[in-house]
N, C-alpha and C positions, 0 to 999 in steps of 0.2 A: 669606779673604784676610788677615785679621788674624793668622792663625797662621803666616805666612811667617817663617821664622827664629826661631820661638818657642823652640826648644831652646837658643838663644843669648841672646836678649834677655829670656827668661823668668827668667834668673838675675840680672837687674838688681836694684837696691835696691828694697826693699819699697815705699818711697814712690813710686817711678816706676811700678811694676807696679800699685799701687793706683789710679793715675790712669786707667789703662785699665779696671780693674775697675769704677770709678765710672761710666764711660761705658757699660759693658755693663749695669750695674744700671739706669741710666736708660732705656736702650733697651728692656729687658725690661718695665719698668713702663709705657712708652708703648704697647708692643704689646699687653700684657694688660690695660691700664687698671686695674692693681692699686691698691687703696686704700692710704693711708699706713700703716695698721697691719699690713699684710702685710710680713714681713721679707724681706730679700734671700735669706736661706737658704731660706725656703719657696718663693720664686720659682724658684730654681735646682733645688730638689728636685722640685717639681711639674712643671716643664718638662723635667726630666732633662737639664739643661745644666750642664756643668762650669764652675767658676770659672776665671779666668785662671791662677791658681797650680796648680790641679789639672791643667789642660790642659797646662801647661808640663812637669809631671812626666811625663805620659804621652808627650809628644813626645820628651823627653830620653831616656827609657828605650828607646823605639823606635829612636831615632837611634843610641844606644850599642850596641844589640844588632846593628845592621846594619853597624857599622864593620869587624868582622873579615872580612867577605865582600866588601869593596870591592876592585875590581881595582887601584887605585892603592896601592902599598905604603906610601907616606907617610901616607895616610889610614888604612889598615888598622892601622898601627902605633900609632895613637892609642888603640886599644882594648887595647893591651898593658898588663899590670900589672907589668912588669919594667923596671928601669933599664937603658938601653943599655950593653952592655959588662960587666954584672954578672949573676950567676946568682941573686941573692937575689930572691925574689918579694915584691911588696907584699902586705899583708894584703888579702883581698877586701873591697871596699867593701860595707857593709850599709846600703843606703838605706832610711830609714824611710818611713812613709806621707806625711810632710811633705816628703820629698825631702832631708832633712838627712844629714850624713855617718854618724852613728850614730842609730839609733832610741832615743828616750828610753824608759827602762823604765817600766812601769806604776806602780810605787811612787814613783819620782821625780816623774813627771807628777802623780800624785795629791797628793803633798806640796806641789808647786808651787801647785796649785789651792787647797789648804787654807790655806796661808800667805797667798796673795793674797786669800782671803775674809776672813781676820783683819785684813789691812791695810785692806780696804774697810770693814769694820765699825768699825774704830778711827778711820776718817776721817783716816788719816795719808798723807803724800805717798808716791807709788809708789816713789820712790827709796830709801825706808827698807829695802826688802827686800834690796838689794845693799849699802847703806852701813852698816847696823846689824844687821839680823836674821841675815843669812848669816855675817858675821864672828863674831857671838856663837855661832852654832851650831857653826862650825868650831873656835872656841877651846874651847868646852865639850866637844865630842866628842873633840878631840885630847887634852885633859887627862884625860878619864875613860876613853875607849875606845881611844885610841891613834891614830896617824897613818893606819893603814889604813882605819879607820872614817871618819876625817875626809875621806878622798878621795871617799867615796861622797856625803858632804854637799856636796862641791864641785860635784857634777854637778847639783844642784838649780838650775834656771834661775829667777833672781829679779831680773833686770834691770828697769829702768824700763818698757821696751816690753813685756816679757814679762808683768809684773804687770798692766799696762794691758790687754793682750790677754786674759789670764785673766778679769779682772773683766768685760770686755765680753762674753766668751763665756758666762759664767754669767748675766749680765743678760739676754742674748738667749734663753738656754734657759728662764729663769724666765718671760719674756714669752710665749714660744711655748706653754709649758705652761698658762699662765693663759688665753690665747686659746683653746686647745683645750678647756679646761674650760667656758669661757663659751659656746662654740659648742654643747656638748652639753647645756647647761642650757635648759629650756623657756622661761625668762624671765630677764631680768637688768635691773638698774637702775644708772645712773651718777650720780655726784655730783662736781662740779668745784669746786675751791677754788684760791686763789692764796696763795703763801708766798714767803719770801726765804731764801736759803741764807747760809752764813757769809761769803760774798763779796758779800753784798747784791745778788745777782742774782735776778730774779724767776723763780719756778718754778711751773709748772702742776701741781697735784695732782689726780689722778683716782681716786676710790674706786668700786669696782664691787661690787655685791651680786648673788649668783646662787645657784642651787640645785645642790648637788653631787650626785654619784652615789648617796650614801646618804640623799638627801632631807633634808639639813641645809642651812641657809642659811649661806653664807660671805661674808665681806667681805675684800677685798684692796685694797691701795693700788697 
């Protein structure tokens, strides 16, 4: 029932869609009685349930593919890629896996993650990517390699929300890899400690010691 009109409201602001995604996450945890250390990604993967965003992309593509065959000409014309009264065709839309207008190239995406990792390691504000790093890259590239090369740098996504999302994705991936290694270990030990960050907020530190695949003892924070 929640998917009714998903091809329309699925394109709402991310903050609004995330509210529904949060409800879905909570329901899945209640049904499966999953412990806190199991990530939402693992829940959706193990249960073979798509996220709200992924489901919206599926519904939109299905809806758009059915438009040309609708008996109502006003509706079928919505699938047209031409401007009424003109012969020029629009360039065919290339929807990426994320549902965006153009799919981000692999190198641009990789560069975005690398810069986001450097920002996280330097403990700088996420806004520095768009306010300082990207302008510096554009200026240096334009001066040395020319304007054409600078256009490629312009495609690197480094906004505040993008950097935050990249760091969150890398953090989740590291957490899942660590949990997977601990599950494979015949034994493990935990040690907890308390500390404060630069903002004087209390932080819980958990150290884990386990046996890796090559029979060596590893310690991770």
